[in-house]
C-alpha positions as CSV (number, residue, x, y, z in Angstrom):
1,M,-13.6,65.8,8.8
2,F,-16.5,64.3,6.9
3,R,-16.3,61.4,4.4
4,F,-19.0,59.8,2.3
5,S,-18.7,56.7,0.0
6,S,-21.1,54.6,-2.1
7,A,-20.6,51.5,-4.2
8,V,-22.8,50.2,-7.0
9,C,-22.2,46.7,-8.6
10,T,-23.7,46.1,-12.0
11,K,-25.4,42.7,-12.3
12,A,-27.2,42.3,-15.6
13,V,-28.3,38.7,-15.1
14,A,-31.8,37.7,-16.0
15,P,-33.7,36.0,-13.1
16,L,-34.1,32.2,-13.4
17,I,-37.6,30.9,-13.1
18,L,-38.6,27.9,-11.0
19,G,-40.5,25.5,-13.1
20,I,-39.8,22.1,-11.9
21,L,-43.0,21.1,-10.1
22,L,-45.6,19.2,-12.0
23,F,-48.3,21.3,-10.6
24,S,-48.7,25.0,-9.8
25,L,-48.1,26.1,-6.2
26,P,-49.4,29.5,-4.9
27,S,-47.6,31.6,-2.4
28,E,-46.8,30.1,1.0
29,A,-49.4,32.1,2.9
30,Q,-52.1,31.5,0.4
31,E,-51.3,27.8,-0.1
32,T,-51.5,27.0,3.6
33,E,-54.7,28.9,4.1
34,G,-56.3,27.6,0.9
35,S,-55.6,24.0,1.6
36,I,-56.8,24.2,5.2
37,D,-60.1,25.7,3.9
38,A,-60.3,22.9,1.3
39,V,-59.9,20.2,4.1
40,A,-62.3,21.9,6.4
41,G,-64.8,22.5,3.6
42,N,-64.8,19.0,2.2
43,K,-64.8,17.2,5.6
44,V,-64.2,14.0,3.7
45,L,-60.7,13.9,2.2
46,K,-59.8,11.8,-0.8
47,L,-56.3,10.3,-1.2
48,S,-55.5,12.5,-4.2
49,E,-56.5,15.6,-2.3
50,A,-54.4,14.6,0.7
51,I,-51.4,14.2,-1.6
52,Q,-51.9,17.6,-3.2
53,I,-52.2,19.3,0.2
54,A,-49.1,17.6,1.5
55,L,-47.1,18.7,-1.5
56,A,-48.3,22.3,-0.9
57,N,-47.9,22.5,2.8
58,N,-45.4,19.9,4.1
59,P,-42.4,21.8,5.7
60,E,-39.8,19.5,3.9
61,V,-41.2,20.5,0.5
62,K,-41.1,24.2,1.5
63,R,-37.5,23.9,2.6
64,S,-36.6,22.2,-0.7
65,L,-38.2,25.1,-2.6
66,L,-36.2,27.6,-0.5
67,N,-33.1,25.7,-1.3
68,I,-33.8,26.2,-5.0
69,R,-34.3,29.9,-4.5
70,T,-30.9,29.9,-2.7
71,A,-29.4,28.1,-5.6
72,E,-30.8,30.8,-8.0
73,E,-29.0,33.4,-5.9
74,Q,-25.8,31.3,-6.1
75,V,-26.0,31.5,-9.9
76,Q,-26.2,35.3,-9.8
77,L,-23.4,35.4,-7.3
78,A,-21.2,33.3,-9.6
79,W,-21.9,35.7,-12.5
80,S,-20.9,38.7,-10.3
81,E,-17.3,37.4,-10.4
82,V,-17.0,38.1,-14.1
83,L,-19.2,41.2,-14.4
84,P,-17.7,44.7,-14.0
85,E,-17.6,46.3,-10.6
86,I,-18.3,50.1,-10.7
87,T,-17.6,52.1,-7.6
88,G,-18.3,55.8,-6.9
89,S,-16.6,57.7,-4.1
90,M,-16.6,61.2,-2.7
91,S,-14.8,62.8,0.3
92,Y,-14.7,66.3,1.9
93,V,-12.1,67.7,4.3
94,R,-12.5,70.9,6.2
95,N,-9.2,72.2,7.7
96,L,-10.1,74.1,10.8
97,E,-6.4,75.0,11.0
98,I,-4.3,74.7,7.9
99,P,-1.5,72.2,8.4
100,V,2.0,73.7,9.0
101,N,5.2,72.1,7.7
102,F,8.8,73.2,8.4
103,V,11.2,73.6,5.5
104,P,14.8,74.8,5.3
105,A,15.1,78.5,5.3
106,K,17.6,78.4,2.4
107,F,14.6,77.7,0.1
108,F,13.6,81.3,0.5
109,D,16.9,83.0,1.7
110,P,20.2,81.6,0.3
111,N,22.0,83.5,3.0
112,A,20.1,81.9,5.8
113,P,22.2,79.8,8.3
114,E,22.6,76.1,7.6
115,G,19.9,74.0,9.3
116,E,17.5,76.8,10.0
117,L,13.8,75.9,9.4
118,V,10.9,78.2,8.8
119,P,7.2,77.3,9.1
120,L,5.2,77.0,5.9
121,Q,1.4,76.4,5.6
122,F,0.3,74.0,2.9
123,G,-3.4,73.5,1.8
124,T,-6.5,75.5,2.0
125,D,-9.7,75.6,4.0
126,N,-11.8,73.1,1.9
127,I,-10.6,70.0,0.0
128,W,-12.9,68.0,-2.2
129,R,-12.2,64.7,-3.8
130,G,-14.4,62.3,-5.9
131,G,-14.2,59.8,-8.6
132,I,-15.5,56.6,-10.4
133,S,-13.6,53.4,-10.7
134,V,-14.4,50.4,-12.9
135,N,-12.8,47.0,-12.5
136,Q,-13.4,44.2,-15.0
137,T,-12.1,40.6,-14.7
138,L,-10.9,39.6,-18.1
139,F,-9.9,36.0,-17.2
140,K,-10.3,34.1,-14.0
141,G,-10.5,30.3,-14.4
142,E,-12.2,29.7,-11.0
143,A,-15.0,32.2,-11.8
144,I,-15.7,30.6,-15.2
145,V,-15.9,27.2,-13.6
146,G,-18.0,28.6,-10.8
147,I,-20.7,29.8,-13.2
148,N,-21.2,26.3,-14.6
149,S,-21.0,24.8,-11.1
150,S,-23.6,27.2,-9.8
151,K,-26.1,26.0,-12.4
152,L,-25.2,22.4,-11.5
153,F,-25.8,23.3,-7.9
154,K,-29.3,24.4,-8.8
155,A,-29.8,21.1,-10.6
156,V,-28.8,19.3,-7.3
157,Q,-31.5,21.3,-5.4
158,K,-34.1,20.5,-8.1
159,E,-33.3,16.8,-7.7
160,G,-33.5,17.3,-4.0
161,L,-37.0,18.8,-4.3
162,R,-38.0,15.8,-6.5
163,A,-36.7,13.3,-4.0
164,T,-38.4,15.1,-1.2
165,S,-41.7,15.2,-3.1
166,Q,-41.4,11.5,-3.7
167,Q,-40.9,10.9,0.0
168,I,-43.7,13.1,1.0
169,V,-46.2,11.6,-1.4
170,T,-45.2,8.1,-0.1
171,Q,-45.5,9.2,3.5
172,T,-49.0,10.7,2.7
173,R,-50.1,7.4,1.1
174,L,-48.9,5.3,4.1
175,S,-50.4,7.7,6.7
176,Y,-53.7,7.7,4.8
177,Y,-53.7,3.9,4.7
178,N,-52.8,3.8,8.4
179,V,-56.0,5.8,9.1
180,L,-58.0,3.4,7.0
181,V,-56.7,0.3,8.6
182,A,-57.1,1.9,12.1
183,E,-60.7,2.8,11.2
184,E,-61.2,-0.8,9.9
185,Q,-59.9,-2.2,13.2
186,L,-62.2,0.2,15.1
187,Q,-65.2,-0.9,13.0
188,L,-64.2,-4.5,13.5
189,Q,-64.0,-4.1,17.3
190,K,-67.4,-2.3,17.3
191,A,-68.9,-5.1,15.3
192,I,-67.4,-7.7,17.6
193,V,-68.7,-5.9,20.7
194,E,-72.2,-5.5,19.1
195,R,-72.3,-9.2,18.2
196,L,-71.3,-10.2,21.7
197,K,-73.9,-7.9,23.2
198,E,-76.6,-9.4,21.0
199,N,-75.4,-12.9,21.9
200,L,-75.5,-12.0,25.6
201,A,-79.0,-10.6,25.3
202,E,-80.2,-13.7,23.4
203,N,-78.5,-16.1,25.8
204,K,-80.1,-14.4,28.8
205,A,-83.4,-14.8,27.1
206,R,-82.7,-18.5,26.5
207,Q,-81.6,-18.9,30.1
208,K,-84.9,-17.6,31.3
209,A,-86.6,-20.0,28.9
210,G,-84.6,-22.8,30.3
211,L,-82.8,-23.6,27.1
212,I,-79.3,-23.0,28.3
213,D,-77.6,-22.7,31.7
214,Q,-75.8,-19.9,33.5
215,Y,-72.4,-21.1,32.2
216,A,-73.2,-20.3,28.6
217,V,-74.2,-16.7,29.6
218,L,-71.0,-16.4,31.6
219,Q,-68.9,-17.4,28.6
220,V,-70.3,-14.5,26.5
221,Q,-69.9,-12.0,29.4
222,V,-66.2,-13.0,29.7
223,Q,-65.7,-12.5,25.9
224,L,-67.5,-9.1,26.1
225,S,-65.3,-8.0,29.0
226,N,-62.2,-8.9,27.0
227,Q,-63.2,-7.1,23.9
228,E,-64.4,-3.8,25.4
229,P,-60.8,-2.6,26.3
230,Q,-59.7,-3.5,22.8
231,L,-62.5,-1.3,21.5
232,T,-61.1,1.6,23.6
233,Q,-57.6,0.9,22.3
234,A,-58.8,1.0,18.7
235,K,-60.5,4.4,19.2
236,Y,-57.2,5.9,20.4
237,A,-55.4,4.2,17.5
238,V,-57.6,6.0,15.1
239,E,-56.9,9.4,16.7
240,Q,-53.2,8.8,16.6
241,A,-53.4,7.8,12.9
242,Y,-55.2,11.0,12.1
243,R,-52.6,13.1,14.0
244,E,-49.8,11.5,12.0
245,L,-51.6,12.2,8.7
246,K,-52.1,15.8,9.7
247,M,-48.4,16.1,10.5
248,V,-47.6,14.9,7.0
249,L,-50.2,17.2,5.4
250,G,-48.8,20.2,7.3
251,V,-52.3,21.2,8.6
252,P,-53.2,22.1,12.2
253,L,-53.8,19.1,14.5
254,A,-57.1,20.6,15.6
255,L,-58.5,20.5,12.1
256,D,-61.4,18.0,11.9
257,F,-61.9,15.8,8.8
258,S,-62.3,12.2,7.7
259,V,-60.8,10.1,4.9
260,K,-62.5,8.3,2.1
261,G,-62.0,4.5,1.7
262,N,-63.0,1.1,3.0
263,L,-60.4,-1.7,3.1
264,S,-62.9,-4.4,3.7
265,E,-64.5,-3.6,0.3
266,Y,-61.3,-3.2,-1.6
267,H,-60.5,-5.9,-4.1
268,I,-56.8,-5.8,-5.0
269,T,-57.1,-8.1,-8.0
270,S,-59.9,-6.1,-9.7
271,Q,-58.9,-3.5,-12.3
272,Q,-61.8,-1.2,-11.3
273,A,-63.1,-0.3,-7.9
274,V,-65.9,-2.6,-6.8
275,S,-67.2,0.0,-4.4
276,E,-67.6,3.7,-5.1
277,V,-65.9,4.6,-1.9
278,N,-62.7,3.1,-3.1
279,K,-62.6,4.6,-6.6
280,N,-60.1,7.3,-5.7
281,L,-57.9,4.8,-3.9
282,K,-57.9,2.4,-6.9
283,R,-57.0,5.2,-9.4
284,V,-54.1,6.6,-7.3
285,N,-52.8,3.1,-6.8
286,S,-53.0,2.4,-10.6
287,M,-51.3,5.6,-11.7
288,T,-47.9,3.8,-11.7
289,P,-47.6,0.4,-13.4
290,Y,-46.8,-2.9,-11.7
291,Q,-46.2,-6.3,-13.3
292,Y,-46.7,-9.4,-11.3
293,I,-43.9,-11.1,-13.4
294,T,-40.3,-10.3,-12.7
295,E,-39.1,-7.2,-14.5
296,S,-35.6,-7.6,-15.8
297,N,-35.0,-3.9,-16.2
298,V,-36.5,-2.7,-12.9
299,L,-33.2,-1.8,-11.3
300,E,-32.2,0.2,-14.4
301,I,-35.5,2.1,-14.2
302,A,-34.9,2.8,-10.5
303,T,-31.3,4.0,-11.2
304,D,-32.6,6.5,-13.7
305,R,-35.6,7.7,-11.7
306,R,-35.0,7.3,-8.0
307,G,-34.6,10.7,-6.4
308,D,-31.8,9.8,-4.0
309,I,-29.7,8.2,-6.7
310,R,-30.2,11.1,-9.1
311,V,-29.2,13.5,-6.3
312,L,-25.9,11.6,-5.8
313,K,-25.3,11.5,-9.5
314,T,-25.7,15.3,-9.8
315,Q,-23.6,15.8,-6.6
316,N,-20.8,13.7,-8.2
317,Q,-20.9,16.0,-11.3
318,L,-20.8,19.0,-9.0
319,Q,-17.8,17.6,-7.2
320,E,-16.0,17.2,-10.6
321,R,-16.6,20.9,-11.2
322,K,-15.3,21.7,-7.8
323,I,-12.0,19.9,-8.6
324,K,-11.7,21.8,-11.8
325,A,-12.3,25.1,-10.0
326,I,-9.6,24.3,-7.5
327,K,-7.2,23.4,-10.3
328,S,-8.0,26.7,-12.0
329,R,-6.4,28.5,-9.1
330,F,-3.0,27.7,-10.6
331,L,-3.9,29.8,-13.7
332,P,-3.1,33.5,-13.9
333,T,-5.8,36.1,-13.4
334,L,-6.2,39.0,-15.8
335,S,-8.2,42.2,-15.0
336,A,-8.5,45.7,-16.3
337,S,-9.3,48.9,-14.4
338,Y,-10.4,52.5,-15.2
339,N,-10.4,55.5,-12.8
340,L,-11.8,58.9,-13.3
341,N,-11.1,61.4,-10.4
342,W,-11.9,65.0,-9.6
343,S,-10.3,67.2,-6.9
344,A,-10.9,70.7,-5.7
345,A,-9.3,73.1,-3.2
346,Q,-11.2,76.2,-2.0
347,P,-10.6,78.8,0.7
348,G,-13.2,80.4,2.9
349,A,-16.8,79.2,3.0
350,P,-17.3,75.8,1.5
351,M,-18.8,75.6,-2.0
352,F,-19.5,72.1,-3.4
353,F,-16.4,71.1,-5.4
354,G,-15.2,74.7,-5.6
355,T,-15.2,76.6,-8.8
356,P,-14.0,75.7,-12.3
357,D,-10.7,77.5,-11.6
358,T,-10.1,75.5,-8.4
359,R,-11.1,72.1,-9.8
360,A,-9.0,69.4,-11.6
361,R,-9.7,66.1,-13.3
362,S,-7.6,63.0,-14.0
363,Q,-8.1,59.6,-15.7
364,T,-6.1,56.3,-15.6
365,I,-6.5,52.9,-17.2
366,G,-4.5,49.8,-16.3
367,I,-4.2,46.1,-16.8
368,T,-3.2,43.7,-14.0
369,L,-1.9,40.2,-14.5
370,S,-1.6,38.1,-11.3
371,L,0.2,34.8,-11.5
372,P,0.1,32.6,-8.4
373,I,3.5,31.1,-7.6
374,F,3.4,29.6,-4.2
375,D,0.9,29.9,-1.3
376,G,1.9,26.9,0.7
377,F,0.1,23.6,0.1
378,E,-3.4,24.9,0.4
379,R,-4.5,24.3,-3.2
380,T,-2.9,20.8,-3.4
381,A,-4.6,19.8,-0.1
382,N,-8.0,21.2,-1.4
383,I,-7.7,19.1,-4.6
384,S,-6.9,16.0,-2.6
385,M,-9.9,16.6,-0.2
386,A,-12.2,17.2,-3.2
387,K,-11.1,13.9,-4.8
388,I,-11.7,12.1,-1.5
389,E,-15.1,13.6,-1.3
390,K,-15.8,12.5,-4.9
391,K,-14.9,8.9,-4.0
392,N,-17.1,9.2,-1.0
393,L,-20.0,10.1,-3.2
394,E,-19.3,7.2,-5.5
395,I,-19.4,4.8,-2.5
396,Q,-22.7,6.4,-1.4
397,K,-24.1,5.9,-4.9
398,R,-23.1,2.2,-5.1
399,A,-24.7,1.7,-1.6
400,A,-27.8,3.5,-2.7
401,I,-28.1,1.3,-5.7
402,R,-27.8,-1.8,-3.5
403,S,-30.3,-0.4,-1.1
404,A,-32.7,0.3,-4.0
405,K,-32.4,-3.3,-5.2
406,N,-33.2,-4.6,-1.8
407,E,-36.2,-2.2,-1.4
408,I,-37.5,-3.1,-4.8
409,E,-37.3,-6.8,-4.1
410,S,-38.9,-6.4,-0.7
411,A,-41.8,-4.4,-2.1
412,R,-42.3,-6.9,-4.9
413,E,-42.3,-9.8,-2.5
414,A,-44.9,-8.0,-0.3
415,L,-47.0,-7.2,-3.4
416,N,-46.8,-10.7,-4.8
417,Q,-47.7,-12.2,-1.5
418,A,-50.8,-10.0,-1.2
419,I,-51.9,-10.7,-4.7
420,E,-51.4,-14.5,-4.2
421,T,-53.2,-14.6,-0.9
422,A,-56.0,-12.2,-1.8
423,P,-58.4,-14.9,-3.3
424,A,-58.0,-17.2,-0.3
425,R,-58.5,-14.3,2.2
426,R,-61.6,-13.2,0.4
427,E,-63.0,-16.7,0.3
428,A,-62.2,-17.2,3.9
429,L,-64.0,-14.1,4.8
430,E,-67.1,-15.0,2.9
431,L,-67.1,-18.5,4.4
432,A,-66.6,-17.2,7.9
433,R,-69.6,-14.9,7.6
434,E,-71.7,-17.7,6.3
435,G,-70.5,-20.0,9.1
436,Y,-71.3,-17.5,11.7
437,E,-74.9,-16.9,10.4
438,R,-75.4,-20.7,10.3
439,A,-74.2,-21.2,13.8
440,R,-76.6,-18.6,15.1
441,L,-79.5,-20.1,13.2
442,R,-78.6,-23.6,14.5
443,L,-78.5,-22.2,18.1
444,E,-81.9,-20.4,17.6
445,N,-83.4,-23.6,16.3
446,G,-82.0,-25.7,19.2
447,L,-79.7,-27.7,16.9
448,G,-76.4,-26.1,17.9
449,S,-74.6,-25.0,21.1
450,Q,-73.3,-21.6,22.3
451,L,-69.7,-22.9,21.9
452,D,-70.4,-23.3,18.2
453,V,-71.5,-19.6,18.0
454,I,-68.4,-18.5,19.9
455,N,-66.1,-20.5,17.6
456,A,-67.8,-19.1,14.5
457,E,-67.6,-15.6,15.8
458,L,-63.9,-16.0,16.5
459,Q,-63.3,-17.3,13.0
460,L,-65.2,-14.4,11.5
461,R,-63.2,-11.9,13.6
462,E,-60.0,-13.5,12.5
463,A,-61.1,-13.5,8.8
464,E,-62.1,-9.9,8.9
465,A,-58.9,-8.8,10.5
466,N,-56.8,-10.9,8.1
467,Y,-58.5,-9.5,5.1
468,A,-58.2,-5.8,6.2
469,Q,-54.5,-6.3,7.1
470,M,-53.9,-8.0,3.7
471,V,-55.4,-5.0,1.8
472,Y,-53.3,-2.6,3.9
473,N,-50.2,-4.6,3.3
474,Y,-50.8,-4.5,-0.4
475,L,-51.5,-0.8,-0.6
476,A,-48.5,0.0,1.6
477,A,-46.2,-2.3,-0.4
478,K,-47.4,-0.6,-3.7
479,A,-46.6,2.8,-2.2
480,R,-43.1,1.6,-1.2
481,Y,-42.6,0.0,-4.6
482,D,-43.4,3.2,-6.4
483,L,-40.9,5.0,-4.3
484,A,-38.3,2.3,-4.7
485,V,-38.5,2.4,-8.5
486,G,-38.7,6.2,-8.6
487,M,-42.2,6.4,-10.2
488,V,-44.3,8.2,-7.6
489,P,-47.8,9.5,-8.5
490,F,-48.1,13.3,-8.7
491,V,-44.4,13.6,-9.0
492,D,-43.2,11.5,-11.9
493,K,-46.4,11.3,-14.1
494,D,-48.9,13.7,-15.4
495,L,-51.8,14.0,-13.0
496,P,-55.1,12.6,-14.4
497,D,-58.5,13.9,-13.3
498,L,-59.1,12.4,-9.9
499,N,-62.0,14.5,-8.8
500,E,-64.5,11.8,-9.4
């Protein structure tokens, strides 16, 4: 016996186009290769370029894009519940021996004894059957709700992509700033070691001239021995910061590049970049607004724009649709069907579907009404669980709003603190540099002591470290503030020209 069947489902749904990113992304293979070439070609990476590369290559962003593609398929899957299903079938049976049935002999001979049976063959050598059936759902409440729910599910995935993009941009900014502060610490340690080496050489010369004793030289040697391990530590800290940045960017760890920026020359109170090297940093930082005074509507802005809160809002709406879908299972289902069938019987050698004389056709049409009466407590329990899940989402939303308020206030306090302390830190740095130079001149002219130079050098080191850390704190707090209020550069605003 040989049977063959095929089924074809008609789905006339137009494809949905992904258009939610604020910039164009090429295909996955091209975007990874292209951005790696861009990094390797530039060697010096600006902050805006790092953000664009991260948005194109970070695995979390790619996963969010795949989730949207899955959501698009969910929309088509929901439509398939209300579109017609067309099925074609065909079967062929070859009787190697025609089946034999036993019937009463009285069918052929009225005088035959009661209960006598005679063999009788039914059928023929070849039997062909085929047909087409069409089933169309006329009304199914759950399917109708499911179509709207699938679109809302796609909206959830879009909001998820937006929230992920906000997180990745913020992580890129923080990792980029970590590299800058690590490099600043490295340069600071290098400068300290170089200053100590210069002092040591000068003190040895003064000792030979009889101007100072061996103890003054020993003091500088002790300082130099203490600072050289810190220099080594700073070098490894820079390497680690670069690795973390490469992880966020989604590029190979072996890729060699540097970043553009100098924290020691960054003025946070200036509207424009004082140094050309910080121009890109300043422009990215100013893409989203910040007011030093308290913003009364900042929480409302965050509630409307934060990715995590918007995801919870959309999930709550989706849960409402889910409850409606479960309730619709109590409604009847109405469907129509149409069947067109052919059959043929043929003796001897097989001929496809026999001849017109041995072939027959039949058609049927029907309507089916299905009314659910009782299936246990499954539907009632599902409704209760869906309502519980909705309450859970509402609790999560309230918690997210409280967390947003805390994050906003913490970021604002850090920003305000940096802005308020910036003038004093800048002045302290300038004074420390001037004091160190004066201490050296006094020592060279025989008016000061080596202790004065050591103290001035320590004050300068502390002032440089404090200023660089203050700038880093400001930039990091601004990145966290943008994320907290849901206004992240490259995600929530049009991208200006940052190629300068």
